[in-house]
N, C-alpha and C positions, 0 to 999 in steps of 0.2 A: 503493499500499499503505500503509495506516494504521500509526502508531507501533506498535500492541500488535500486529499481525499482524507487522510486521519485528522487534521484540523475540522473539516466538517462533520466526522463522524464522532467526534469530542464534543462538540459545542451544537450538534444538531438538535434544538429545542424542539420538542412535539408540538404540533399547531391544535392542542386541544384546550387551548384557554387558558392554563393553568401556567403560573410561575414558579411550580413546585418543580424539582430536581427530578429526572426522570430515573427509574430505579438502577440503571447503571451508573451513573454517576459517581465518581470515587469521593467527591464531596461527602455523599451519604456517609463514607466508612469515617470520615474524620471525625476525631474526638471534639473538634470545635463546630460542628455544624449546628445551624440554627433552622433547622428544617420544622421541628415540633413548634417552634414560636411562629412561624410563617404559616404553617397548615393551621393553627387556631387565629392567625389574622384574617387569612384568606377565607377560612370557613363562617366567620361572623355573618350571619345572616344579612346584616344591611351592607357588609364590607364585599359581600359574595354579588349582591345586584349589582355594585359599581363595577368591580372587577367583570362581569358579563357583559355590562356595555361598553366598557374600556377595550375587551378582546372582541367584540362585534366590530367595531372600527379600525381595529388596530393589531389586531392579533398576526397578519402578514408581514408585518414590519418588524415584530421578533421572530420571524421563522426562518433562522439560521439558514438552513439549504437553500431556502428559495430566493433569499439576498443575496447569497456566496454565487449564484446562478446569474445574478443580475450585475455582478460586479463584473464577471466576466465579459459582457457587452457595454460598458458604459464606458465613458471617459472621464478623469477624474474631477473636472468642474461640475458635471451633471450629476455626479453620484453625489458630491457633497452638497449642492443645491438642495439634491432631493432630500437626504438624512436632515438637514438644516429644515426643509419645510414640514416635514413628517415630524421631527421633534416639536417644532412650534405647535403644530397642531396637537399633540399629545398634550404637551404642557396646558394647553388653551383647555383642554376637556377637564385638566384637575381643577385649574384655577375659577373655571366657570360652574361646575359641578356643585350643587347646594347642600348636598348630603355626603359630601365624602370626609371621611373621619381624619383627623391629624395623621393618628399611625399610618393607615393607607395613602394618603397622600403623600408622606415621606417617603414611602416604600417604592411607590411607581414613579416619583420624580427619580430616583436613583436608578430603578429599572431603564426609566427614557435617557437618562443623561449618559448612562455607560453600554447602551446598545447604541448612542450615537459614535462614541469612542470607539467601541468593539469593532463597527461595520465601517466605521473610517480608516481606521489600521489596517484592518483585514483587506482592505482593497489594495494597498502595497503590498502586503506580504503574499496573497494569494494569487494576483496577476503575477507575481514576480514567479512563484514557484511552480506555476502552470506553465511555462514556459523554460525548458532546461537551458534553450540556447542563450538565453539571455543573461549576462554576467552581473549586470549590475541592479540591484533591488530597488524597484520603484520609489522615487522620492516624494513624498508629500510636501506643495505649497507652505513654508512656516506660516502662513495667515491662517490655514487651515488648523495647523497643530497647538499654535503657542498659547492657545486658550484653556489646553488641557492645566488643570492643577495638579502637579503631579504632588505636592504636599500633602494631599487628602486621601495619597492611594492608600496609606499604611492604616486606615481606620476599619480595623478588623470588624466594627458592625457591619460594612459595606458587602461582606463575603455571603451574606444572605442573600444577595441578588445574582440571579443567574447570569444577568446582562455583565455586571461588574465582574464573577468569575472567568467569564468568556474573554472577556477584556484583556485581564491579568498577563496571560502568555505573549498575547499581541504586543501588550506593551514592553515586556522585555525583549521580545523579538525584534520589534521595529528599532526602537530608541537605542539598543546596542547597534542596530546597522548603522544607525545614524551617526552613532560615535564612530564606527568604522568606515566612514566613506562611500556606506553602502554598496560596497563589493560582497558577491556571493561568497560562500565559503565553497572550499575544494572537498576539505575534510571536515566528517559532521561532529567528531570529537571535539574539534577546535572551534565549533560551531556551538557547542552545547559549554563548554567552557567558557567562552566569552558570555553565551546569554546567561548564563548561571552567575555568572561573577558578577555581572551587571545588577542581576535581581539581589545578589545578596548585599552589593555596595548600597541598593536604594532600598529595599523592603525589608519589612521584619517581619517577626512573630508569626501568627498563624497566615499573614498573606504572603511573606515570604513562601512558606511551607506550600501553601495549597499551589504558587507559581512554580516554584523547582519541580515539583509532582507532574505538572503539568509539561513542562519543560523535558523532563525524562520521558515521558509517556512518547510525546513525540517525535523526540530523537535516539529513541532505543535503538532502533537497528543500526545506527553506526556506532554504537559505545562496546569499549571493551570490558572486559570483567571488574577491569582496575576504576575505570571511568564509572562504571555502574555503581559499585560499590562507593565510591567517591560520593559519589551526587545523591545516591540514598542515604548515605549515612548524616549529609548536610539536613535531611529532614526530620525534624524533631516528632513528629506525628508518627507513632510507631504503626498505627494501621494505614497512613498513606505507603509508609515502607514497605508493608506487607502487601498491599495492594499492587505495587511496582515489582517486588518480586515475585509474587504469584502469575503475575500476567506477563513479564519478560524473562525471567532470571534463566528459565531452565535452555531458551534458546542462546541466552549470553554466555551461558557457563560452557556449550558445546567448545568454545575458544580456549578457555582454559584446560579442558579435559582433551585436548588435542594436544595442548604442551603437557600436561601431566603424562601423557602415552609415552612424549618424547623421553621424558623424565627417567620413568620407568624402565625405558629399553637402555637408555644409558647405564643405570645401576644395576641392571640383569644379574651381570656376571657376579657381582660381590654382594649382592641384597639375597638373603635367605628369608627374611620375615613377610608377611604378609600385609604388613603395617605399613601406611604411605611413607614415603622416602620425605626425608627431610636433608640440606645441605650445609652446614656450618660456614662461619666466616671464611675457612681456608679450603672452602669448597670439596671437602668430606663428608661423606654420604652417613647417615645415621637414622635410627629410627626412636620411637618412644622407649624401647627395651634399653636403651641406653641408661634410662634413668629408673630402670628395676628396682622395685623395695624403697622407692621415694615417692611422695605425692608429686605431683605437677600441677602447676597451675600455669594454664598455656594462655597466651594474651596474642590473639591475631591483629595484626595491625599492617599499616603501608606509611611509606616517609610522607604519601601526601596527605594523610587524616587527620585534621586538626583534632577531633575528639579523641583520636587514640591518643596523642600529645598529649593531651591537657590530663590524662591517666596516667601518666609515665610518675611525677611526682608524688602520688599517692603509692604508686609500687613500691616506688624508693623506700617511702615512710614505714608502709608495711614489712617490708625486707629488712630495714634496721631495726625492727621493733623485735623481731624473733632473737632467742638466745642462740649460742654459737651451737647447741645441740639441735636446736629446729631449724636452724639454715644448713645442716647437714642433710636434714630429712625433707626439706622443702625444697622444690626447684621453681624458679620464676623462668619460664622459657616464653621467650618474644619470637614470634612465627611470623615472618614477613610474607606477606601476598604481592610485594612489587613484581611488576613485570620486568623492570629494570634494576637487576642485580645490583650495578654501580651505586643507584640511587639508595637502594637497603643500605648497602655498605657504610656509605658517606652519612646518612640520617645516624645509624649506629653507633658512629664514633663522635657526632656531633652532639646527640643525647646522651653519649655516656651510659648506654645499656648494660655494656659488659661488666658495669661496675657492680650490678646488683643482679644479675641475672644471665641466662644462656641466650644465646640468639642462633635463630635458624632461617633459612630460607623454604620454600616448598610450593610449587604447583598442584602436587599429588594432594595435600592436606585440605586445600582449598577445596577441590572436586569431591574427596571422600566425605567431608563432613559439611558439604553444602554451606560454605560459609559465603552467605548472599549480601551480608552487610560488616562493616567493621565502625568502630570496636566489637571484637566477639571474644568471650572468656571460657574456658573451659577447665573442670576439673576432673584429673587422673590420678586414681588410688595406688597404694603401694603395689597392689596385683595387676595394674595395667588395665584396671577396668574403667571405662569414663561414667564417672558418677555424677556431673552435671554438665550436659552438653552447651548449655546456656546459662556459665556461672555468673554472679554479679560481678560489677565492675570493681577496681581496687577501692574508688571512693568509697563504695559501701560499707559501713561499719561492721556488717554481717561476714563479709569476705575471709577475714582472717580467721574468725572462730571457725568457719566452715573448714577451710584448711587445717586447724589444728584438730578438731575432732576426728581427722584421718590419722593422725600419728600412733 
């Protein structure tokens, strides 16, 4: 599926007169979704009458698939004038309606406002994506875009609006493109990196979470396992992370499994264990059996992972709190999933990880234990059994006690 078709499928509002999210909208999975509140607002008998009247006149204006079709045959000036006229008529409906409640009025104004901005930015992006021969993203005249109040976008209450949610990825895509001179990307991974960084610089909280989720969803076909893990790890919402993993990770993991197979073949002659192969900083192969008789606290990380780095001081603190006897019985093993081995080794040295733990790299481990996002932690007991495949982080006070119980 090309990017244009994927965007259409992601934001295709049903033409049933409802502002509620469709059942397959990942927004419904988010811990911060406000769908129950919206449902209560729209099903209020008096509000329902007003919404029905509004839909009767303007439902097609909010039908994304139909509007995207019109984009393909419109020039930019006609398109903006059409959106502007429609927005004015919609606002006039609200202003002149004698029975509309303040709450419904506010909600509909948000829908109208961001439906305009969503469809204006979509003109530039969709037309550009529809023609692979065009190497430049369509630039909208500044007179059209200057009115967007970017300082209002971080208002999390706006996420209740379907139009606002549809606007968010287009906002990141278009304005990142503007910063890059409207040149199209040759590499999808670079495209997502720039758009994601743009979003992280300007957005925050749940607004950022939802935007990053949509950007990863749209760009998943061009991501490596490293990139996928990184961008999902930047999303705070565990439910949105899970949505992306469930939808995309199996396919993305195929790449890492190929690398893992190559690693297996390379170590076959010296490897007698069925356990995943690990490689130390001196490029020597080993498995978890190296630490037989010891408790292992495994930390899956990568050099590019900010949340991973934030946990290392807690790891060091936990290690230093152990007695000399306990240190001999508990191993802190840091396993990198980096695809760039030099980046891994440089990060180990820079972060001083060898001072309070063992270090390894492995493609096999990531594939074997389905490490879809990092940081991820695992506890192995003295007999080599994985007793907790999703162990708590070093910053969790319960982690140390969980390790000590296994001695």
